C-alpha positions in Angstrom: -66.9 9.4 5.1 -68.2 7.6 2.1 -66.4 7.6 -1.2 -67.3 6.4 -4.6 -63.6 6.3 -5.7 -62.2 4.3 -2.8 -64.1 1.3 -1.4 -62.1 0.5 1.7 -64.5 -2.2 2.8 -64.3 -4.0 -0.5 -60.5 -3.9 -0.5 -60.4 -5.4 3.0 -63.0 -8.0 2.1 -61.0 -8.9 -1.0 -57.7 -9.3 0.9 -59.4 -11.5 3.4 -61.0 -13.6 0.7 -57.6 -14.0 -1.0 -56.0 -15.2 2.2 -58.8 -17.7 2.7 -58.5 -19.0 -0.9 -54.7 -19.4 -0.4 -55.3 -21.4 2.7 -57.9 -23.4 1.0 -55.5 -24.2 -1.9 -52.9 -25.4 0.6 -55.4 -27.6 2.4 -56.5 -29.1 -0.9 -52.9 -29.8 -1.8 -52.4 -31.6 1.5 -55.5 -33.7 0.8 -54.4 -34.6 -2.7 -50.7 -35.4 -1.8 -51.2 -36.6 1.8 -48.2 -34.4 2.8 -48.0 -31.2 4.8 -44.5 -30.6 3.5 -44.2 -31.6 -0.1 -41.5 -29.2 -1.3 -38.7 -27.0 0.0 -40.9 -23.9 -0.1 -43.3 -25.4 2.5 -40.5 -25.8 5.1 -37.0 -25.9 3.8 -35.3 -27.3 6.9 -37.8 -30.1 7.5 -37.9 -30.9 3.8 -34.1 -31.2 3.7 -34.1 -33.6 6.7 -36.8 -35.7 5.2 -34.9 -36.1 1.9 -31.7 -37.2 3.7 -33.7 -39.8 5.6 -35.4 -40.9 2.4 -32.0 -41.5 0.8 -31.0 -43.6 3.8 -34.2 -45.6 3.5 -33.3 -46.4 -0.1 -29.8 -47.4 1.0 -31.0 -49.7 3.7 -33.5 -51.3 1.3 -30.5 -52.1 -0.9 -28.6 -53.4 2.1 -31.5 -55.8 2.9 -31.1 -57.4 -0.5 -27.3 -57.7 0.1 -27.8 -59.3 3.5 -30.3 -61.8 2.0 -27.8 -62.7 -0.7 -25.0 -63.0 1.8 -27.1 -65.1 4.2 -28.1 -67.5 1.4 -24.4 -67.8 0.3 -23.3 -68.6 3.8 -26.2 -71.0 4.3 -25.1 -73.0 1.3 -21.5 -73.2 2.6 -22.8 -74.3 6.1 -25.0 -77.0 4.7 -22.1 -78.3 2.6 -19.7 -78.4 5.5 -22.3 -80.2 7.6 -22.7 -82.8 4.8 -18.9 -83.1 4.6 -18.7 -83.7 8.3 -21.3 -86.5 8.0 -19.4 -88.1 5.1 -16.1 -87.9 6.9 -17.7 -89.5 9.9 -18.7 -92.4 7.7 -15.2 -92.7 6.4 -14.0 -92.8 10.0 -16.3 -95.7 10.6 -14.8 -97.5 7.7 -11.2 -96.8 8.9 -12.1 -97.9 12.4 -13.5 -101.2 11.1 -10.3 -101.6 9.1 -8.3 -101.8 12.3 -9.8 -105.2 12.8 -8.0 -107.9 11.0 -11.0 -110.0 10.2 -12.5 -107.5 7.8 -12.5 -107.2 4.0 -10.2 -104.1 3.9 -10.2 -103.7 0.2 -14.0 -103.3 0.1 -13.7 -100.8 3.0 -11.1 -98.9 0.9 -13.4 -98.9 -2.1 -16.2 -97.4 0.1 -13.7 -94.8 1.4 -12.9 -93.8 -2.2 -16.5 -93.4 -3.1 -17.2 -91.3 0.0 -14.1 -89.2 -0.8 -15.3 -88.5 -4.3 -18.7 -87.5 -2.9 -17.0 -85.1 -0.5 -15.2 -83.5 -3.5 -18.5 -83.2 -5.4 -20.2 -81.5 -2.4 -17.4 -79.0 -2.1 -17.3 -78.2 -5.8 -21.1 -77.6 -6.0 -21.3 -75.5 -2.8 -21.7 -72.2 -4.6 -24.4 -69.6 -4.6 -24.5 -67.1 -7.5 -21.1 -68.3 -8.6 -19.4 -67.7 -5.2 -17.9 -70.8 -3.5 -16.6 -70.3 0.1 -15.2 -73.8 0.4 -13.0 -74.5 -2.6 -10.1 -72.2 -1.9 -10.9 -69.9 -4.9 -11.6 -67.0 -2.6 -8.8 -66.8 0.0 -9.3 -64.6 3.0 -12.6 -62.9 3.9 -15.7 -62.2 1.8 -17.5 -59.0 2.8 -21.2 -58.7 3.1 -22.5 -55.1 3.1 -24.4 -54.7 6.4 -25.1 -51.1 7.2 -24.7 -47.4 6.5 -23.3 -45.5 9.4 -24.1 -41.8 9.2 -22.3 -39.0 11.0 -22.7 -35.3 10.9 -20.3 -35.0 8.0 -20.3 -38.2 6.0 -21.7 -41.7 5.5 -19.6 -44.9 5.8 -20.5 -48.4 4.7 -20.1 -51.3 7.2 -19.6 -54.9 6.3 -19.6 -58.3 7.9 -16.6 -60.4 7.2 -17.2 -64.0 6.2 -14.0 -66.2 6.6 -13.7 -68.5 3.7 -12.6 -72.1 4.2 -10.5 -74.4 2.0 -11.9 -77.9 2.4 -10.5 -79.3 -0.8 -7.9 -82.1 -1.0 -5.7 -79.9 -3.2 -2.1 -79.1 -2.5 -0.5 -75.7 -2.8 -2.1 -73.0 -4.8 0.8 -70.6 -4.2 4.3 -70.9 -5.5 6.5 -73.4 -3.6 10.1 -74.5 -3.5 10.5 -78.0 -4.8 13.4 -80.5 -4.8 13.2 -83.7 -6.7 14.8 -87.0 -5.8 15.1 -90.0 -8.0 15.9 -92.9 -5.5 18.9 -94.1 -3.7 21.2 -92.6 -6.4 20.3 -89.1 -5.1 19.4 -89.9 -1.6 20.1 -86.6 0.0 19.1 -83.1 -0.9 18.0 -79.8 0.7 15.5 -77.0 0.0 17.3 -73.7 -0.4 17.8 -72.3 3.0 17.9 -68.8 1.8 14.3 -68.9 0.8 13.0 -71.3 3.5 14.8 -69.5 6.3 13.3 -66.1 5.4 9.9 -67.6 4.9 10.0 -69.5 8.1 11.1 -66.5 10.1 8.4 -64.3 8.6 5.9 -67.0 9.3 6.9 -67.3 12.9 6.8 -63.6 13.4 3.3 -63.1 11.9 1.7 -66.2 13.3 0.0 -67.1 10.0 -0.5 -70.7 8.9 2.0 -72.3 6.6 1.4 -75.6 4.9 4.3 -77.9 4.2 4.0 -81.2 2.3 6.0 -84.2 1.2 4.9 -86.5 -1.6 6.6 -89.9 -1.5 5.7 -92.8 -3.8 2.3 -91.3 -4.6 1.5 -90.6 -0.9 1.0 -87.0 0.3 2.0 -85.9 3.8 1.2 -82.5 5.0 1.9 -80.3 8.0 0.2 -77.1 9.0 2.4 -74.7 11.0 0.0 -72.7 13.1 0.1 -70.0 15.8 -0.3 -72.8 18.4 3.0 -74.3 17.1 4.6 -70.9 17.5 3.4 -70.8 21.1 4.8 -74.2 21.7 8.2 -73.2 20.4 8.2 -70.1 22.6 7.2 -72.1 25.7 10.1 -74.4 25.0 12.6 -71.5 25.5 13.2 -71.3 21.7 13.1 -68.2 19.7 9.9 -68.6 17.5 11.4 -66.1 14.9 14.4 -68.3 14.4 14.6 -70.1 11.1 16.6 -72.9 12.7 13.8 -73.7 15.2 11.1 -73.5 12.7 12.9 -75.7 10.1 13.8 -78.2 12.8 10.2 -78.4 13.9 8.9 -78.8 10.4 11.5 -81.4 9.5 10.8 -83.6 12.6 7.0 -83.5 12.2 7.1 -84.3 8.4 9.7 -87.0 9.2 7.3 -88.6 11.7 4.6 -88.9 9.1 6.7 -90.2 6.3 8.5 -92.7 8.4 5.3 -93.9 9.9 4.3 -95.0 6.4 7.6 -96.3 5.1 9.2 -97.7 8.2 11.9 -95.2 9.4 13.9 -95.2 6.3 14.1 -91.4 6.0 15.9 -88.9 8.3 14.7 -85.3 8.3 16.7 -82.5 9.7 16.5 -78.7 9.6 18.7 -75.7 10.1 18.8 -72.1 8.9 21.5 -72.7 6.3 20.2 -75.6 4.3 16.5 -75.5 5.2 14.8 -78.9 5.5 17.2 -81.8 4.7 15.9 -85.2 3.7 18.1 -88.3 3.8 17.2 -91.8 2.6 18.8 -93.7 5.4 19.1 -97.1 3.7 18.8 -97.1 -0.1 19.2 -100.8 -0.2 16.3 -101.6 2.1 14.4 -103.3 -0.6 12.0 -100.5 -1.3 11.9 -99.1 -4.8 11.2 -95.4 -4.7 9.7 -93.5 -7.5 10.8 -89.9 -7.9 9.4 -87.9 -5.0 9.5 -84.3 -3.9 9.6 -82.3 -0.7 7.7 -79.0 -0.9 8.0 -76.1 1.5 6.0 -72.9 1.3 3.1 -70.9 2.6 0.6 -72.0 0.0 -3.1 -72.4 0.5 -3.4 -76.2 0.8 -6.8 -77.6 1.5 -7.7 -78.8 4.9 -8.6 -82.3 3.4 -5.2 -82.6 1.7 -4.7 -86.1 3.2 -8.1 -87.4 1.9 -6.7 -89.0 -1.2 -3.8 -90.7 0.6 -6.0 -92.5 3.1 -5.2 -96.2 2.8 -6.6 -99.1 4.9 -6.7 -101.7 2.1 -4.9 -105.0 2.1 -1.6 -103.3 0.9 -1.5 -100.9 3.8 0.5 -101.5 6.9 -0.9 -101.4 10.4 1.0 -98.1 10.9 -0.7 -96.6 7.8 -4.1 -97.7 9.1 -3.5 -96.1 12.4 -2.2 -93.0 10.8 -5.4 -92.9 8.6 -7.4 -92.8 11.8 -5.5 -89.8 13.0 -5.8 -88.0 9.7 -9.6 -88.5 9.4 -10.0 -87.2 13.0 -8.1 -84.1 12.0 -10.2 -83.6 8.9 -13.5 -84.1 10.8 -12.4 -81.4 13.2 -11.5 -79.1 10.3 -15.0 -79.6 8.8 -16.7 -79.1 12.2 -14.7 -75.8 12.7 -15.8 -74.6 9.3 -19.4 -75.4 10.0 -19.3 -73.6 13.3 -17.7 -70.6 11.7 -20.3 -70.4 9.0 -23.1 -71.0 11.5 -22.0 -68.1 13.7 -21.7 -65.6 10.8 -25.0 -66.8 9.3 -26.7 -66.1 12.6 -25.1 -62.7 12.8 -26.2 -61.8 9.2 -29.8 -62.9 10.1 -29.7 -60.6 13.2 -28.4 -57.7 11.2 -31.1 -58.3 8.5 -33.9 -58.1 11.2 -32.3 -55.0 12.6 -32.1 -53.3 9.2 -35.7 -54.1 8.5 -36.8 -52.6 11.8 -34.6 -49.6 11.3 -36.0 -49.0 7.8 -39.5 -49.0 9.3 -38.5 -46.6 12.0 -37.0 -44.2 9.4 -40.1 -44.4 7.3 -42.2 -43.6 10.4 -39.9 -40.6 11.2 -40.3 -39.3 7.7 -44.0 -39.6 7.9 -44.1 -37.7 11.2 -42.1 -34.9 9.7 -43.9 -34.5 6.4 -47.3 -36.3 6.3 -50.5 -34.3 6.7 -52.7 -34.9 9.7 -55.9 -35.8 7.8 -58.2 -35.4 10.8 -57.0 -31.8 11.4 -56.9 -31.1 7.6 -60.5 -32.2 7.3 -61.5 -29.8 10.2 -59.6 -27.0 8.6 -61.2 -27.6 5.2 -64.7 -27.3 6.7 -63.7 -24.1 8.6 -62.2 -22.6 5.5 -65.2 -23.4 3.4 -67.4 -21.5 5.9 -64.9 -18.6 5.9 -64.8 -18.6 2.1 -68.6 -18.3 1.9 -68.6 -15.5 4.5 -65.8 -13.7 2.8 -67.6 -13.9 -0.5 -70.7 -12.5 1.1 -68.7 -9.8 2.8 -67.1 -8.7 -0.5 -70.6 -8.7 -2.1 -71.9 -6.4 0.6 -68.9 -4.1 0.3 -69.3 -3.8 -3.4 -73.0 -2.8 -2.9 -72.0 0.2 -0.8 -71.5 2.7 -3.7 -75.0 1.8 -5.0 -76.4 3.0 -1.6 -75.0 6.5 -2.2 -77.3 7.0 -5.2 -80.3 7.3 -2.8 -78.7 10.4 -1.3 -79.1 12.2 -4.7 -82.7 11.4 -5.4 
């Protein structure tokens, strides 16, 4: 049945043409944006996933910058410690030469002083963007942001810890207990055992390093109490948490250093009641002592604390020159250990930086796979839709001409 009121063919052709035009608009949008999913209305689930991944990409790009900054900072510290190691080795050469009697020891001492000053200069300038890992100003670990770890419910930031080193020749930076002596008129004294005993016991229990120092006639003597010392105490059937054992150990070791320089004129003893006791054994031995101090604490003394007290000049005794050789060897080992520590963490940061770069590329590829338009397929669809659009237009035109054909029936 034909009707001049209802053109079913035209309505069908119109709906088909509308659908073709809608598909044509979507294809044109994909061509212009390059994305098959550019908003949540295209595919809400995939769009949401892609946005989360895009936020992660931004985060990892920021992390790459942090890793580059951290790697540069550690590289500066490593290069500085390697330079310090070389300078300390030169000092060792001077000290070794000074063991020979037929040498100008005062000139060697002058060279040692210049090299020591250069070491201090290197350490002071070993900073990157204001952060110095060698001068003791940043005790503990410095963290370098290294990753974002995503779980189903949250995101956590991960960091690489960089252990700082104190390669200065400075003494304590923390509070210490100090006792002053004038000379033979006040030849004996003790550091308060209440404080030292508690500190020593806590130190032994935790295994942390403590630094103890004595300053006598302008010479500084230092002792590091380490976890290895604790193990030695334990292996000797002593209680490593006992203040008595710790104080006795500290007293004997400090006494060895001081007496090596001044000729066995001090006696050091230690117990849990009076802490470390120091006695000037012979006040009339002919040595004039300036005021001196004994310091006991867990302050952050520099690993090169003995640098300024190295003496191989003509005024030094054979015992002092031999002690200087031991001290410089210990300082070289400290600098080598610091270099190795920085080298290891610098390598790790570099590995992490490479991984983050590759991970970022992988995330970008994944986002593209989810949301980017397949341009080859889109091109083929465009051509097909253009043909369908032409045919739909032609079909609608034919359908619209149908009522005109009814006029012929009434002629």
